[in-house]
N, C-alpha and C positions, 0 to 999 in steps of 0.2 A: 517300220511298225508292222507287225504281223496282222493277218486278217482277224485272228481271234481277239487280239487286244483292241483292234479297231471296233469290233462288235461289242466288246465289253464296256468301252468307255461311255457310249451314249446311255447304256443301261445304268451305269453308276451315276451319271449326271441326272438321269431321270428319277432314280430312287432317292438320291441325296442332292438336292439343289444347292448350289453354292450359297454360302451365307454372305450377304452383301454388307453386313454391319447394321446395327440398330438404327443409326442416324440416316442411313441410306435407304431404309425400307420405305415403301409408299405408305401413306397415312392409313389406308384400309388394312394393309398387311400388319402394320404395327399394332393397330387397335385390336385386330383379330387375335394376334398372338398374346396380347395382354389378357384378353377375355379368356382364352384357352388356359392360360396359367392360373387365373382365378378359379375357373371351373375345376382344374386338377387339384388345387389346394382345397376346395370345398368338398370334393368327393373323397379325397384320400382317407380321412378318418373313418369313412364308412366301409373301407375295404376289409377291415378286421371282422365285420359282421356279415359281409356279403360273400357269396361263393366265388371261387377263383376265376371262373369264366367271366364274371361281371367286370372284375378289375382288368383282365386281359382285353376284353372287348372294348372297354372304355379307353384304355391306353392306345389301342390300335386306331380307334376313330379319332382321338384327339391328335395323335401324331400325323395321321392322314390329313386332317384339316390344317394342321400347321404347315405341312409340306405344300399343300395347295396354295396357302397364303404366301409363302416365301417364293414359290415358283410362278405366282400370278397365273395359275391355271384355273380352268372352269370347274364348277362344282359338279358332283356326280348327278346322274339323272334320277328321276323319281323312282324308277323300278329298282335301282341299286339300293336306295334307302328302304324301300319296301322289303327287299330281300334281307337286309341286315336286321330290320325290325322283326321279321318273321323268325330269324335265328334267335334274337333276344327273347321273344315270347316263348319259343320252343324250349330254350334252356331254362327259363324261369319255371315253366310247367314241369320240366324234368327234375328240377331241384326241389320245388315246393309242392308239386301236384296241384297247384292252384295259382290263380292270379290275384286272389283276395287275401287280405291280411297285411300285417306290418312289414314283414321281411320281403315277400314277393312284391309288394307295392313299392317299397324303397328301391329294390333292384330294378324295377321297370322305370322308375323316375330317373335313376342314374343313367340307365341305357338311353332313355329318351332325351335326357339333357345332352349327352354326347352326340347323339344322332342329329339333334336339332342344329348343332353347329355346322353340319354339312348342308344346311338349307338357309344360310344367312344371305338371302338375296335382297332383302328389303329391311327397312328399319322395323317393320312390324315383326319380322322373324327375330331380330335382335331383342326386342322387348319380351317376346315369349321366353327366350333364353334367360333374360334377367329375372323374370318372375319365377321361372322354374328354379333358378339358383336360390332365390330368397326362400322358396318353399323347401328346398333341399336343406338349407341351413336349419330350419325348424325341426326337421326330422332327426337331426343329430341328438337333440335333447330327449328323444324317445329312448335312446340307449344310455346316455350319460349326461349328467348335469354338472360335471366337475369344472373347476376353475380353468383348467387347461383347455377343455372343449369350448368353454365360453370365450376364452381369449382367441382361440383359433377362428371361431365364428365371427368375432368382431373384425378380424382381418378380412374374412370373406365378405362381410357386409360392406366394409370400406372398398374392397376391390370391385364389387358389383356396382356400388354407387359411383365409383370412378368411371366404370364402363358406361353407365347411364349418362354421366356428364359428357363423356367423349361423344356419345351418340347425339347429343344436343349441340355439339360444336361443329357444324358442317363446314365452316370456312377456315382456311389455313391449316397449319399443322401444329395444333396446341400440344404442349409438352405434357407428358404423364404427370410430371411434378405439379404443374398448374392444375390439371384436372383432379389429381388426388387431393391437393390442398382445398380446392373448392368443395369436393365431396366431404372431406373431413369437417369443413366449416358448416356445411349444410347439416351434417349429422349432429354437430354440437348445438346448432340452433334448435334441433328437434329434441335434444336430450332432456330439457326441462319438462317437456310434455310427456316423454316416456317415463321419467322419474315420477311425475305426478300421477300418471295412470297406475304405475306400479304400486305406489303408496296408498292411493285412495280407491282404486277400482275394486268393487266388492268381490270377495273370493269365498269359496266354500271349502277349500282344502289347500294344502301347501302347493307351491308352484310346481308345475310339470308332474303332477300325480298321474300315473298311467294305470287305468283300471284293470286291464286284462293281462298286463305283463310287467314285470318289475325290471329294475335296472341292475340289480345285483342279487346274489344269493347269500343268505345267512348260513352260518355253520350249523345252526340248530335244525332239528327235524322232529316231526311227530312220531318217528320210529327210530330204533337204534339196533344196529347189529355190530358185532365185534369188528372194528376196522373203520366204521363210518366216521367217528369223531377224530380218529387219528389222521385221516386224510385231510380233514379241515384244519387241523393244527399246523399244516404246512403253510397256511396263508397268513400273511402279515397285514391283510386288509383290516380296516377299522370296522368294528361291529357297532360300537356305541361310544359316546363321550358323556362323561358324568362330571358335574360341577356341584360341590357341596356348599350348602348354605349354613356355615357354622363349622363345628369340629369335623375332621375327616376320620372315619372309622379306621381301625387297624387293618393292615393289608390282608390278614387271614380272615377278615369278615367280609371281604369283597365277593360275596356269593350272589349272583344275579340269577334268580330262579326262572327257569323256562318250563318246557313240557315235563310233566311227571308221568313216568312210564311204569305201569303196574301189571298189565296183561302180558304174559309170556307164553309163547307157543313152542318153545324149545330152540328157536332160531332168532326170532325178532321180538323186541319189546315195544308195546304200544300203550297209549293212555286208556284208561277206563272211564266211562262217564261217571261223574260225581256231582251230586246236587245238594250236598249237605250245606246248611246255612253257615256262613263263616262266623257269625257272632257266637255260635255255640261251641266253636272249636279253637279259635285263636285267642290266646290270653297273653297280651303284651305286657311288658314291665318296663318301667323307666320312661325316659323321654325319647321321642322319635328323632331319627336323623333325617333332615330335609335336604333334598337335592334336586337338581335339574338334569335331565337326560335327553340326549339326541341320539336316536336309534336309526341305523341304516335300514334300508328295505329288507324285510324279513321273509316275505312270501309265506308267512305263517300267521295264524290268528293269535298266537301266544306272544305276549310282550314281556321280555326279560326285565325283572325289577329286583331291586335289592331286597334281600330277605330281612324281615318279613313285612309284607305290605298289608295294611288293614283296610285302606280305602283305595279303590281303583282310580287311576288318573283320568283326567279329562283330555281327550285328543279331538281336535276339530274334525268333524266329518265321520267319527266312529262312535259306536256304542261299546263301552268297555264294561266288563263284568269281572267278578272275582269268584273263583270256585273254592270249594271247601278245602282243596289241597293246595291252596295259595297260588294256583295258576291265574295269571291275569290274561283274560281272553277278550279279543275284539270280536265284533259281530261279523267280520269277514277278514280274509287274509290281507296283510298290509304290504302294499307294493310301492310304497313311497317312504321317504324319510319323515320321521315324526319327532316331535319334541313335546315333552311334558314335565311336570313337576310331581314329585312323589315324596312319601314319608315311609321310613322303614324303622322297625323296632328290632334292634340286634338281640335283645333279651326277650324271649317269648317261649311259650309252649303251644303246641299245636295238636289238635285231634282229641278224641274222647279219652278220658282218664280211665274209664272202665271199658273193657273189651266188648264192643257191640257185635252183632251178628253179621255185619256187612263187610268184615275184613277178610272174607274167604278168598277174594281175588288176590289179596296180598300174601296168601299162603300157597296158592296153586302152583304146582310144578307138573308139566306135561309128562305123560308116561313115555318111557323108552329113550329119554335123553339123559346124558351125563350120569350113567349108572355108577361109575367109580367114585365120583364126587359125592353122590348120595350115600354110598357105602362108607366113605370116609367120615361123613357127617354123622351117620348112624353109630359108627364106632366111637366117635367123640362123645356122643350123647350117652353111650353106655359106660363111659369112663366114670368110675366112682368119685373121682375128684370133683366132678361137675354135677353131682346129684343135687337136684333142686335149684340149679342155676337159673337166673332170670335173664331177660334179654340183654341187659347191660353187661352181664358177665360173659355171655356168648360173644357179644361184640368185641369186648376187650381181648378175649381169647383169640378171635380171628385176626384182629389187628396185630397182636403180638406174634402170631404165626407168620404173618406177612413180613414183619420186621426181621425175623430170625431164620426164615426158610430159604433164603437166597433168591428172592424175587427181585426183578430189575424193571425199572421204568424206562421205556424206550419209545422213540417216535415211530419206528418202523418194525413192529413185531412180525414174527413169521405168520404165514397164512394158517388159519385154524380150520379144522374140518367140522363135521356135523356135531360132535360132542366137544364144542369149543371150551367149555368150562373144565371138562376133564383134562384136556390137553394143557390148558393154561395153569390150572391149580396144582396138577400132579406131575406134569412132565416139563414143559418148557419154562414156565414161570417168568416170562418176559411179556410185557404188554403196556398198554396205555391206560388212561384213567377208566375207560369204559370196560376194559377187561377186569380190572380190580373191582369196580362197582358191581358189574353183573355177577361175578363169582361170589362176592360178599352176599349179595341179595339171595342168590340161589341157595347158598349154604345156610343162611339165616332161616330161610323158609324150610329147608330140610330139618333144621333144629326146632321147628315149630314156632318160629317168631315171624309175625307179619313184617314184610319188608318190601321196598319199592326203590326204583331208580329215579333220580332227579337229574335233569340235564339243564345246562345253562352256560354261564360264563363265570370264571373265577379268576380274580386278580386284575391288574391293570399295569400300565407302564409306571416305572418308579417315580417319575417326576411329572407333574401336570404341565400341559402345554396350553398357554393362554388361559390358565385357570381351570382347564378341563383335564380330568384323568381319562386316558384313552384305553379302552378295552378293545382288544383285537380279536380276530377270528381264531388266532392261535391260543386264545384264552378259553376256547370252548372246552367244557368240562362235564364230567359225569360223576355224581356221588350217590350215596345211598341214604335212605331213611328207614329206621326200624321202629316198631311200636313197643313202648315200655309202659307197663301198668303204672297207674298213678301219675304218669307224666304225659304220655301221648307220643307223638312222632318225634324221634330224635335223629339229628343229622349225624352221619358217620362217613368220613371221607377216607376210604382205604388208601388212596393215592398218597395222602400225607404220611402214612406209615412207612412207605418205601422211598418217597421223595419229598421230605418235609419242606425243602426250599421252594418246591412248586407251589405250595399253598402259603407258607409263611412270608416268602419274599417275592412271590409271583415270578420266579425264575422259570419261564416256560422253555420247553424244547423248541428250537427254531430250525427251519430248513437252512441249508447252505446258501450263502448270499451269491448273487451274480458276480460276474467278473469285475464290472466297474465298482459295485458296492464293496466287494472284497478288497480291491486295490485301494479305494479311499479309506476303508477301515484299517487296512494295514499301515497306511501312511499317517493317518490321524483319526483315531476313533472318535475323538471329541468333535472334529469337524463333521464327520458323517452323522453323528447324533444331532449336532446343531443344525445341519442342513435339513435333516428329516423333521426335527421339531419345528423349525421355521416354516417349512412348507405345510406341515399339518396345521399349524396355527393359522396360516393364511387360508387354508381350506376350511377351517372351522369358522372363521369370520364369514367366509362366503356362504357356508351352510346356514349360519345363524341369521345373517342379515338379509340374504336373498332367497335361498331355497326354502327356508322354513318360515318365511314371512307369512303370517296367517291372519285370520279374522280377528283373533284376540289381540294381536299386536296392532292392527289397525285401530281398534277401539282404544288401546292404550295410548296411541299417538293422539287421538282426539281428546282424551282426558288431559294430556299434556298441553293441549291447545286451549283448555278451559271448559270443555264440555263435561258437565257433571255426570250425566248418564247417557253416553253416546249410543246412537241407534243407526239403523241403515238409512233413515231419512237424513240424519245429520251428515252422514258420509256422502250421500248423494248430493245434498245441497252444497257442501264444501267442494266437492269435485266439480260441480257445474260452475260454481262461482270462480274457482281457480282457473278453469278452462276458459271462462269468459274473459278474465283479466289477461290471460296469455293471448287469446285471440285478438283483443283490442291492442295489446302491445305489438303483435304481429302486423296488424293493419297499419298502425302508425309507422312501423319500420318500413313496410312496403311503400307507403306514401312518400316517406323520406327518400327511400332508395330510388323511387321513380323520378324524383326531382333532382337527384344527384347528377353531376356531369362527369362523364368518363374522363379519367386523367389524360388520355391521349387527345381527346377532343379539346380539353382545356388547354393543353400545351400548344396544340396547333392553332387555336384561336389567339393565343398570345403572339405567336409568330406572325399570324396574319395582321394583327394590329400594328406590329413593328413595320411590316411591309407597307401598310397603308400610309403610315407616317412618312414613308419615303416616296409616296406618290404612286405606288404599285397597286393596281386593283387586285384584291384577293377575295374571291367568292367563297362562301362557306362550303360549297360542294367540291371544291378543287382539292386534289391530293397534293402532297409535298412536291412531287415531280413537276406538276403543272405550275406550282408557285415558283419553283426553281427556274423554269423556262421563262416566266414573266419577269423575274428579277434579272436574268441574264439579258433579256431584250431591252429592259429599261436602263440598267446600270452598266452594262458592258463588262469590262474586266474587273471593275470594282465589286461586282456582285459575286465573284468566284468564291470568296470565303463563305458567303451566305448560301450559295448553291451547294457547296460541299456539305455544309451542315444539314441542308434540306435533303440531300441524297442519303446522308447517314440516317436521318429520321425515317425516310422511306424504307430502308433496309431493316431498321429496328422494328418497325411496325408491321411490315408485310413480308419480310424475307423469311427464309428458313431459319428456324430457331428464334423466332420473334420473341422479344422480351415481354415480360408481363407488365412492367411499369415503364413510363417514359424516363428518359435520361435528363435529370435536372441540370447537369453540367452543360448539356447541349443547349438548353434553353437560355442559361445565363450567358454562354458564349455568343449565341445568336443575338441576344439583346444588346450586348456590349458592342458587337461589330456594327449592328444596325444603327445604334446611336452615334457611333463614330462617323458614319456616313451622312448623318442628317445635315450638318452645316453645308456640306458641298452640294447636296441635292435638294435642299429645302426650296431654294428659289426656283430651280427647274421644275420641282413638283408643283409649285404654284402656277 
């Protein structure tokens, strides 16, 4: 062997200690590796939100600690830990410019969790790691409350509870299976209390509402530029779920009204403050459509509702109002999932029937923008064929022009410049719904007709899932409204002129699927659709029963229990009474458990009783090996079968891989052999 290879071998052994096998690891190393695996599992979902350095640092520290456990080497000194901590603090400041807030706080907790594993010198250090782990589990729900995250965190809770159980088993080498089963049983015993607190503990808003930061973004915005809605249409994320109480409206009536954009500066569309009372402008006809909606976090104050809404919905924890332009507004942006019931009139008229003086904002066009389109509109207005044309005539003319002038509806239109309407209307003629709506409104204003843009969602998945129609972010849509004398505001959807299936059948343009989704779709489209529908139905149940469990549902539960007009006092009394019953049941169980006899103790006492019948003194404190020695001394060679069985019992109870339950077959065999010896030794025993 050369000198170089001789020098390299100790380095390799030092960096990668030989794996002795799980069963041959010392108890401390085995428990440490299990805890490290649980920590890694708990931290992994956070890596998508944390900077890359945090994941790399955590991985290095956990691997380092695992190597020390396998090699049975001493832990690093305090100054090494201080140095790594200083690095973590410096990188956090570099990434976030602060140590305060959700993201930097979670990054520091993850780093501290990993560093604390390098300081596991006493049981107290282990308990710090356990409780840091439980706290870290809670932080996952600040980012996501999906069913997958909840399931992953259930596994983390079980793992940490198993580690706690192992820390309370100082004797022997208890198996992970035994500790895990005990942890699971303990959690199941506590499940009724958790369920009771969940159902009855007073709440003022849905579970896990985050006041300052949401968990997802809606496709809607209070502003619109050409291109913004098209980018959102790439997302197949769920925006809202709708369940109808009664007849389902036709698919082309699935217009969920969001922000109304009237003010235009040449580039961007914005809403304008409106304070007109709704009672004087909305005139519904016919019977309303009743429905229940679950809306994902919007990060907006606008709540999309089916057109047209006459009464604002009630949402726990929010003040909801209705503007004169039919926007439903909350008193603050919504950063949590909400559920409400609503009514919509599909047949209605909106707005003043006579032209008031406050529609000037709906006619305004900024100077210096889109001159060619304005010239095109002016030429159309001078055309003798349209002398005396009203708003409806102009709208039909523009929609007919869209149908016959070679316009195309596309998910990825070209980039437009400063005069976007000029380029779209006169040159490229390819765009998404916002291009058609914005150009329609600009030309209608140029023709002297008040007009505005309405954004929201249009359409839903073809078939309901678990009774709910799913509206996706890809259904984000923009349409137009123009004012018609003697009628009011009239909806016009220019997209329907070029892509009627987009409105009539909700055939949205969708992004290309991923590799796995494409492969499954090619093999069996029905299987892919079935899998997605099943998963979304499961998520919907999770949303409805857990995440959206609200104060109103608590009171409904009390009514089902017989409370005629439930109040907070009834809720508190019921909770206290139920907890008292559970506490009494727990006390009775503890008393019973305290007086139970361990199966090993019970088995050994039976064997002692058989030995006493043979005249052998068997004291309660003596282990099986001492009893075997007494039997050999008393019975000689006749005692060998009993001695062998007692030795087997010693190994089963205290040896490596000790079993959890005593061997009943051993007890039966011992009793039979002892009884067979009684006639020969009864007299001697006397």
